[in-house]
C-alpha positions in Angstrom: -21.5 -3.2 -6.8 -22.4 0.4 -6.1 -21.4 1.4 -2.6 -24.3 3.7 -2.3 -26.6 0.7 -2.2 -24.7 -1.0 0.6 -26.0 -1.0 4.2 -23.5 -1.4 7.0 -24.7 -2.9 10.2 -23.7 -1.6 13.7 -20.9 -4.2 14.6 -19.0 -4.3 11.3 -19.7 -0.5 11.0 -17.9 0.2 14.2 -14.9 -2.0 13.1 -14.9 -0.3 9.6 -14.8 3.1 11.3 -12.0 2.1 13.6 -9.8 0.6 10.8 -10.5 3.7 8.6 -9.6 6.1 11.3 -6.5 4.1 12.2 -5.5 3.8 8.5 -5.7 7.6 7.9 -4.0 8.3 11.3 -0.9 6.3 10.1 -0.6 8.8 7.3 -0.5 11.6 9.9 2.7 10.1 11.5 4.1 9.1 8.1 3.8 12.8 7.2 5.4 13.8 10.6 8.4 11.7 9.7 8.5 13.3 6.3 8.7 16.8 8.0 11.4 15.5 10.3 13.3 14.4 7.4 13.1 17.9 5.9 14.1 19.5 9.3 17.1 17.2 9.6 18.4 18.8 6.4 17.8 22.4 7.5 20.7 24.6 8.7 21.1 24.8 12.5 18.4 22.2 13.1 20.1 19.5 11.0 22.7 18.8 13.7 20.2 17.9 16.4 19.8 14.3 15.3 23.1 13.7 13.6 24.4 11.5 16.3 21.5 9.1 15.8 21.4 9.2 12.0 17.9 10.5 12.3 17.5 11.1 8.5 17.8 7.4 7.9 15.8 6.4 11.0 12.9 8.7 10.0 12.8 7.3 6.5 12.4 3.7 8.0 9.3 4.9 9.9 8.0 6.9 7.0 8.2 3.9 4.6 6.7 1.3 7.0 3.8 3.6 7.9 3.0 5.0 4.5 3.5 1.9 2.4 3.2 -1.2 4.7 0.7 -0.3 7.4 -1.4 2.2 5.5 -2.0 -0.3 2.7 -2.8 -3.2 5.1 -5.0 -1.1 7.4 -7.1 0.2 4.5 -7.4 -3.3 3.1 -8.7 -4.3 6.5 -11.6 -1.8 5.9 -12.3 -3.7 2.6 -12.0 -7.2 4.2 -14.6 -6.3 6.8 -16.9 -4.6 4.3 -16.6 -7.3 1.6 -17.2 -10.2 4.0 -20.1 -8.6 5.9 -22.0 -5.8 4.1 -21.6 -7.1 0.6 -22.9 -10.5 1.7 -25.4 -9.2 4.2 -23.7 -11.3 6.8 -22.6 -10.9 10.4 -18.9 -11.0 11.5 -17.8 -14.5 12.3 -16.4 -13.4 15.7 -16.5 -9.7 16.7 -14.0 -10.4 19.5 -11.6 -11.8 17.0 -12.2 -8.8 14.7 -11.4 -6.3 17.5 -8.4 -8.3 18.7 -6.9 -8.1 15.2 -7.5 -4.3 15.2 -6.0 -3.6 18.6 -3.0 -5.9 18.1 -2.2 -4.0 14.9 -2.6 -0.6 16.6 -0.3 -1.7 19.5 2.3 -2.8 17.0 2.0 0.5 15.1 2.3 2.5 18.2 5.5 0.6 19.2 6.9 1.0 15.7 6.2 4.8 15.8 7.7 5.2 19.3 10.9 3.2 18.3 11.3 5.6 15.3 10.6 8.8 17.3 13.3 7.8 19.8 15.6 6.6 17.0 16.5 3.3 18.7 18.6 0.8 16.7 20.4 1.2 13.4 18.3 1.8 10.2 18.5 -1.0 7.7 17.0 -0.3 4.2 15.9 -3.8 3.5 13.6 -4.0 0.4 9.8 -3.9 1.2 10.2 -3.7 5.0 12.9 -1.4 6.3 13.8 -2.0 9.9 15.5 -0.6 13.0 17.8 -3.1 14.7 16.2 -3.2 18.0 13.9 -5.7 19.8 11.2 -3.2 20.3 11.0 -2.6 16.5 11.0 -6.4 15.9 8.1 -6.9 18.3 6.2 -4.1 16.6 6.5 -5.8 13.2 5.4 -9.1 14.7 2.4 -7.5 16.4 1.3 -5.7 13.1 1.7 -9.0 11.1 -0.3 -10.9 13.8 -3.1 -8.4 13.9 -3.5 -8.4 10.2 -3.4 -12.2 10.1 -6.2 -12.4 12.6 -8.2 -9.9 10.6 -7.8 -11.8 7.4 -8.7 -15.2 9.0 -11.8 -13.6 10.5 -12.8 -12.4 7.0 -12.4 -15.9 5.6 -14.4 -17.4 8.5 -17.2 -14.8 8.1 -17.6 -15.8 4.4 -17.6 -19.5 5.3 -20.2 -18.9 8.0 -22.4 -17.0 5.6 -22.6 -20.2 3.5 -22.0 -18.2 0.3 -18.7 -19.8 -0.7 -20.0 -20.1 -4.3 -21.2 -17.2 -6.4 -19.5 -14.6 -4.3 -19.5 -10.9 -5.3 -16.4 -10.2 -7.4 -15.2 -7.7 -4.8 -15.5 -10.2 -2.0 -13.6 -12.8 -4.0 -10.9 -10.2 -5.0 -10.3 -9.3 -1.3 -10.3 -12.9 -0.2 -7.5 -13.3 -2.9 -5.7 -10.3 -1.4 -6.1 -12.0 2.0 -4.6 -15.2 0.7 -1.6 -13.1 -0.6 -1.1 -11.8 3.0 -1.2 -15.3 4.5 1.3 -16.6 1.9 3.5 -13.5 2.4 3.6 -14.0 6.1 4.3 -17.7 5.6 7.2 -16.8 3.5 8.6 -14.5 6.2 8.3 -17.4 8.7 10.0 -19.9 6.4 12.9 -17.5 5.6 13.3 -16.9 9.3 14.1 -20.6 9.9 16.2 -21.0 6.8 18.6 -18.0 7.0 22.1 -19.2 7.7 23.4 -18.7 11.3 26.4 -17.0 9.9 24.4 -13.8 9.2 21.6 -14.2 11.8 21.5 -12.3 15.0 24.3 -13.4 17.2 28.1 -13.0 17.2 28.3 -12.6 13.5 25.1 -10.7 12.8 25.0 -9.0 9.4 21.8 -7.0 9.6 21.8 -5.9 6.0 22.1 -9.4 4.6 19.8 -10.8 7.2 16.8 -8.6 6.7 17.2 -8.6 2.9 16.9 -12.4 2.9 14.1 -12.3 5.5 11.8 -9.9 3.7 12.7 -10.5 0.0 10.3 -13.4 -0.7 7.3 -12.4 1.5 7.7 -8.8 0.4 7.2 -9.7 -3.2 4.1 -11.7 -2.3 2.7 -8.7 -0.3 2.8 -6.6 -3.6 0.2 -9.1 -4.9 -2.0 -8.1 -2.0 -1.5 -4.4 -2.6 -2.2 -4.7 -6.3 -5.3 -6.8 -5.8 -6.5 -4.3 -3.2 -6.0 -1.5 -5.7 -7.8 -3.4 -8.4 -10.6 -4.1 -6.1 -10.8 -0.4 -5.3 -10.7 0.3 -9.1 -13.8 -1.9 -9.6 -15.7 -0.2 -6.8 -14.8 3.2 -8.2 -15.9 2.1 -11.7 -19.2 0.9 -10.4 -19.7 4.3 -8.7 -19.0 6.2 -11.9 -19.8 3.9 -14.9 -22.5 1.8 -13.2 -21.2 -1.3 -15.0 -17.6 -2.5 -15.7 -17.2 -4.2 -19.1 -15.0 -7.0 -17.9 -17.2 -9.7 -19.1 -19.2 -11.8 -16.7 -18.5 -12.0 -12.9 -17.1 -15.5 -13.6 -14.4 -14.1 -15.9 -13.5 -11.4 -13.4 -13.3 -14.0 -10.7 -11.0 -16.1 -12.9 -8.8 -13.1 -13.4 -8.5 -12.7 -9.6 -7.8 -16.4 -9.4 -4.9 -16.0 -11.9 -3.1 -13.8 -9.3 -3.4 -16.7 -6.9 -1.9 -19.2 -9.4 1.3 -17.2 -9.3 1.3 -16.8 -5.5 0.9 -20.5 -4.5 4.4 -21.6 -5.6 6.1 -19.0 -3.4 6.6 -21.1 -0.2 8.1 -24.0 -2.2 10.8 -21.7 -3.7 12.6 -21.8 -0.3 13.0 -25.5 -0.6 14.1 -25.5 -4.2 16.8 -22.8 -4.1 19.5 -21.6 -1.7 18.2 -18.6 0.2 21.6 -16.9 -0.3 21.6 -17.5 -4.1 20.7 -15.2 -7.0 18.2 -17.9 -8.2 16.2 -17.4 -5.0 16.0 -13.6 -5.6 15.2 -14.0 -9.3 12.4 -16.7 -8.6 10.4 -14.2 -6.6 11.1 -11.4 -9.0 9.7 -13.5 -11.8 6.6 -14.5 -9.9 5.8 -10.8 -9.4 6.9 -9.7 -12.8 4.8 -12.3 -14.7 2.0 -12.7 -12.1 0.8 -9.0 -11.6 0.6 -8.0 -15.2 -2.0 -10.2 -17.0 -4.9 -9.8 -14.6 -4.2 -6.1 -13.8 -4.1 -5.4 -17.6 -7.3 -7.3 -18.1 -9.2 -5.2 -15.4 -7.5 -1.9 -16.7 -8.5 -2.6 -20.3 -12.1 -3.3 -19.2 -12.4 -0.2 -17.3 -10.8 2.0 -20.1 -13.4 0.5 -22.5 -16.1 1.5 -20.0 -14.7 5.1 -19.8 -14.6 5.3 -23.6 -18.2 4.1 -23.8 -19.3 6.5 -21.2 -17.7 9.4 -23.1 -19.6 8.5 -26.2 -22.9 8.3 -24.3 -22.4 11.5 -22.4 -19.9 13.6 -20.4 -17.4 12.3 -18.0 -17.7 13.8 -14.4 -14.1 14.9 -13.8 -15.2 16.7 -10.7 -16.3 13.4 -9.0 -13.4 12.2 -6.8 -14.4 8.6 -7.6 -13.8 9.1 -11.3 -10.7 11.3 -11.1 -9.1 8.9 -8.5 -9.8 6.0 -10.8 -8.3 7.6 -13.9 -5.3 9.1 -11.9 -4.6 5.8 -10.1 -4.6 3.9 -13.5 -2.4 6.6 -15.0 0.2 6.4 -12.1 0.2 2.6 -12.3 0.9 2.8 -16.0 3.7 5.3 -15.4 5.3 3.2 -12.8 5.1 0.2 -15.2 6.6 2.1 -18.0 9.5 3.3 -15.9 10.2 -0.4 -15.0 11.0 -1.1 -18.6 14.1 1.2 -18.4 15.6 0.0 -15.1 19.2 -0.9 -15.5 21.5 -1.1 -12.4 20.9 0.4 -9.0 19.9 4.0 -9.4 16.9 6.2 -8.9 14.9 4.6 -11.6 14.2 1.7 -9.2 12.4 3.9 -6.5 10.9 5.9 -9.4 9.1 2.8 -10.6 7.7 1.7 -7.2 6.7 5.2 -6.2 4.5 5.3 -9.3 3.0 2.0 -8.3 2.5 2.7 -4.6 1.2 6.2 -5.6 -1.4 4.4 -7.7 -2.5 2.3 -4.8 -2.8 5.2 -2.5 -4.7 7.3 -5.0 -7.3 4.5 -5.5 -7.7 4.1 -1.7 -8.0 7.8 -1.1 -10.7 8.1 -3.8 -12.7 5.2 -2.4 -12.5 6.6 1.2 -14.8 9.5 0.2 -17.6 6.9 -0.6 -17.0 4.8 2.5 -17.6 7.9 4.8 -21.4 8.1 4.0 -21.7 4.3 4.9 -20.6 5.2 8.4 -23.4 7.9 8.7 -20.9 10.8 8.2 -20.8 13.5 5.6 -17.6 14.4 3.7 -16.3 17.5 5.5 -15.4 19.4 2.4 -16.7 18.2 -1.0 -14.7 21.0 -2.7 -11.5 19.8 -1.2 -12.4 16.2 -2.1 -12.9 17.4 -5.7 -9.4 18.9 -6.0 -7.4 16.6 -3.7 -6.8 13.6 -6.1 -5.4 16.0 -8.8 -3.1 17.6 -6.2 -1.7 14.3 -4.9 -1.4 12.5 -8.2 0.2 15.5 -10.0 2.8 15.7 -7.2 3.4 12.0 -7.3 3.8 12.0 -11.1 6.4 14.9 -10.9 8.2 13.0 -8.1 8.4 9.9 -10.3 9.5 11.7 -13.4 12.1 13.7 -11.4 13.6 10.5 -9.9 13.6 8.8 -13.3 15.4 11.7 -14.9 18.0 11.9 -12.2 18.5 8.1 -12.2 18.9 8.2 -16.0 21.8 10.5 -15.4 23.5 8.3 -12.7 22.1 9.4 -9.4 22.3 6.2 -7.2 19.4 5.1 -5.0 19.5 5.0 -1.1 21.8 8.0 -1.0 21.2 11.4 0.6 22.7 14.9 0.9 26.2 15.3 -0.6 26.4 11.5 -1.2 24.0 12.0 -4.2 26.9 13.7 -6.0 24.8 16.2 -8.0 27.6 17.3 -10.2 25.7 18.1 -13.4 22.7 20.3 -14.3 20.7 17.2 -15.4 21.0 15.6 -12.0 20.2 18.8 -10.2 17.1 19.4 -12.4 15.9 15.9 -11.9 16.2 16.1 -8.0 14.7 19.5 -8.0 11.6 18.2 -9.9 11.5 15.4 -7.5 11.5 17.8 -4.6 8.8 20.0 -6.1 6.6 16.9 -6.9 7.2 15.6 -3.4 5.9 18.9 -1.8 2.9 18.9 -4.0 2.1 15.2 -3.1 2.5 16.0 0.6 0.1 18.9 0.2 -2.4 16.5 -1.5 -1.9 13.9 1.2 -2.3 16.4 4.0 -5.6 17.7 2.5 -6.9 14.2 2.3 -6.0 13.5 5.9 -7.6 16.7 7.1 -10.7 16.1 5.2 -11.2 12.5 6.3 -10.3 13.1 9.9 -12.8 16.0 10.1 -15.4 13.8 8.4 -14.9 10.8 10.7 -14.8 12.8 13.8 -17.8 15.0 12.9 -21.4 14.4 13.9 -23.3 11.4 12.7 -26.0 12.1 10.1 -29.1 10.0 9.2 
């Protein structure tokens, strides 16, 4: 499905515009917290927030905005597009669509304000780090509710269109991502009711254990949503650059998306078959993600690689096209993150090295696709030259960041430590962390150029 052939009607167009503007805006604040992190380690300034542990607080806001909310908000763009424009259908309920959007925005504003004012203690729970304060809890609930409403509206739009059979591959893929979000949120809800009172909020509240149990299961399932969203973006980018993706028939591609679903469906039942405090509980979700994400993702990746090889034989590859460069760079980062995972032993920087490769791949794919969503909204890309170089800047920085972390982790630098606690007592550790720092700066520059270009494009004049 070539996006250049898609026509976006007024109502879904306004909603797509709003979600895209919001998604990119979350990266602005994620970048702000990254800057505050740097300032908090700067001489003289570093003592300003020391009483509130602002380094760790800012990191919570940065992760939630740049990984959780940015991903879900961009997928909301694809949920609206795939359920309306790709089907030539109208929204099931515009009011419901806007309600989902504004509830998510309200939750994000609360989360951002809670982080800026450093309320509560930071807890680095896997997948969704938190601040231990009611305002932050309400923010997370609102974000989850807004996204849930958006997903349900997408499902109802497809049903209303009476095209539940023979759906475009992208539409089916995004509905599968929506199913992952619903199952993930369901897992959060089940975990909330099953967590033992001994560690739940109250007299004996143990926030570290509590939030780790709360977000472990659902967090794993949300990675299915992120991966499926990325693969859907890959397919759209491949259609833009290769015209046809050699993944067999649409039926086979649909079955590959359905295979993701097969591994997600057992998730809620794990809670009733294992003790939520047991290692078996943790391992069960790890195995679902470990074995469920690989086969289908590899199938799509191999098909796209075959298409690239065929295109190279027939002519030249357009490396200046951000659709093509983002596609290749995203797949490369995903492969890098996957390769790193094979060497993980213990709790060191190899772990975040792995998932930074993967989340960098998702972000790269979403960034590349954004340049082709802009014209659907009757806008021009503000700087095509910046768009041409930006994917390389971001992906190169992210790759160096990943490799630096991996090298440092291989020499014993532990994860979730900062400053002197990292114990950089050898040249190898220092080199690894220096490479990580250089890569991080390059990636931030790539992200900033993307944000500037897209905001200038969206806020510019309409063209027809």
